[in-house]
C-alpha positions, -999 to +999 in steps of 0.1 A: +825-570+283+800-543+293+827-517+298+841-526+264+806-522+248+802-487+263+836-477+251+828-489+215+795-470+216+812-438+226+840-442+202+817-449+173+796-418+181+826-395+182+840-409+150+807-406+132+807-368+137+828-363+106+802-382+086+772-359+093+753-350+062+758-315+050+721-308+051+719-318+087+748-296+097+733-266+080+698-272+095+713-274+130+735-244+126+756-230+155+756-264+172+784-285+187+784-323+184+780-344+216+786-381+216+751-389+231+732-368+206+722-386+174+702-376+143+665-379+142+648-408+124+643-385+094+669-359+083+642-338+067+633-308+088+596-309+097+569-296+120+544-317+139+517-316+165+528-331+198+494-337+214+470-343+184+466-372+161+447-376+129+411-385+136+410-372+171+377-362+187+381-330+208+360-305+227+365-268+222+383-250+235+413-273+232+451-269+231+472-276+200+509-280+207+536-275+181+568-295+176+597-289+153+625-312+141+659-300+129+651-263+130+648-237+158+623-209+167+628-172+164+601-144+165+588-128+134+609-099+122+641-115+135+667-133+114+688-161+130+702-188+109+674-210+095+651-205+126+615-194+120+581-192+136+551-214+135+519-209+115+487-229+120+467-235+088+430-243+095+411-259+066+438-246+043+462-264+020+499-254+018+505-224-003+512-229-040+539-202-040+565-205-012+581-172-023+552-151-011+545-141+026+517-158+043+485-138+047+470-128+080+435-145+080+416-169+103+430-197+081+466-187+086+472-181+123+506-166+130+527-173+162+553-146+157+565-144+194+580-179+194+550-197+209+548-235+210+510-238+214+476-222+211+441-226+224+415-232+196+379-225+203+362-239+172+325-246+167+315-283+163+326-298+130+355-313+111+388-294+107+420-299+089+450-286+108+486-283+096+517-264+107+541-244+085+573-227+095+581-193+080+610-168+082+612-132+096+590-119+068+564-147+070+578-163+038+574-201+043+603-225+045+598-260+031+592-271+067+557-282+075+536-310+091+514-336+076+478-324+077+456-340+103+418-340+108+401-334+141+364-334+149+351-309+174+322-326+191+312-298+215+320-262+222+321-256+259+315-223+278+349-223+295+377-197+295+405-207+271+431-198+299+416-225+321+424-251+294+460-239+289+470-238+325+499-218+340+532-209+322+555-239+324+580-261+306+577-299+302+594-329+287+570-347+264+570-382+250+587-399+280+570-413+311+586-413+345+606-445+350+603-455+313+628-479+298+641-467+264+661-488+239+683-473+213+681-437+203+651-419+219+635-385+213+632-359+241+605-333+232+608-299+249+576-279+254+568-244+267+533-234+277+526-197+279+563-189+273+581-179+241+611-197+227+637-181+205+672-183+190+695-167+216+713-147+189+682-127+182+684-112+218+646-108+221+632-098+254+607-122+271+621-152+252+643-181+262+660-212+249+660-247+263+687-264+284+687-301+292+706-314+322+714-351+323+726-367+355+737-403+363+747-416+397+785-417+398+789-401+364+796-366+352+767-342+347+760-333+311+744-300+303+731-297+267+723-261+257+701-253+227+707-216+219+694-221+184+658-223+196+656-260+190+627-279+207+638-315+207+668-338+208+675-375+201+697-392+226+717-425+227+736-424+260+754-454+275+732-479+293+721-466+328+695-447+347+694-410+340+677-379+355+666-354+329+658-318+339+646-292+314+650-255+319+640-225+298+668-200+300+662-162+295+679-151+263+690-117+278+704-126+312+709-163+312+687-170+342+662-199+343+627-187+335+610-221+342+621-256+352+603-289+347+602-316+373+631-341+369+623-372+349+640-405+354+645-429+324+665-462+320+685-464+288+694-498+274+719-506+248+716-491+214+726-507+181+759-494+168+743-488+134+720-463+149+747-442+165+755-410+146+758-378+165+737-348+157+738-312+168+735-296+202+756-270+219+771-285+251+783-271+283+798-296+308+802-291+345 
C-alpha cells in the first residue's frame, strides 16, 4: 500500500506538469520540471523579509534579509529573463509610476550586485520597511513585499561587519531533524555573497544548487541557474539530507557550502501536488 501511494504521488506530479499556469511558467523561465518541485502557496511573484516580522523590536545595527518568490536575481545593468535586483524602501511608499527608474536616495537603497541582505544602522525610532524588485535599469517590476514596521530601541556602538558575520550560505525556515508534512518551502540565503542569473555571466556571482540525498535512493541535484532563491518540495515520504551550494557563475565551482540539514518528509495530499520549475541535474 505504501509503495502504491508513493507511485501515485510521483505519477500525479509528472502528469500535472502539463497543467502549469502560463504565468508561472513565464515567471520561472529557463527551468525544467522535477516531480518533487511544486508551486508555491501563491503564484504571484513577490519579495519578503526572511528574518523580520511586522512589529519587531530591534537594536541597530541589525541585518535585514531578503527573500524572493517566483523570480530570480541578477545585478543591475544586466538583463536575464525576468530576473531583477532588490531595493529596500525605508519610510517610503511604493512608487506611483512603475514606468520610471527608482531614485538613489536614503529612502531607496539599491542592491545592484545581487545581494540578499544588508546591515541597517538606524537611530532609535519606528521605521516602515518594504522590498521592491527592479530590472537592469532600476525600473520596478510589480514584485514587492508587504510593508512591515520595526522599532529600533537602541543604536549600539558596534561595527556592522560584526553583526553580519562571515560570508556563507544557509538554508532558512527548516530546523535540523524537522518533520514536514505536505509541500514545504526551502529558503536559500547568501550572506556577504552575490547571487545572479547564470546567463548574465557576472564575475563574483553565483547561483544556488540543492543536493537531496536519501539512504538507498538516487541523489537528486536541483540547479537554479535563473538566480532563484527558494523552492517548494513534495518528495516521497522519507528522511532526506539537504545540502546547499552557491556555485560560481563563471567556472561552475562551489563558492560556499552550507552544513547538511536532515528533514523527515511525511505524506502530502494529492491535491497539493503540482510541479513547479527548477533546473535539474541527476547523478
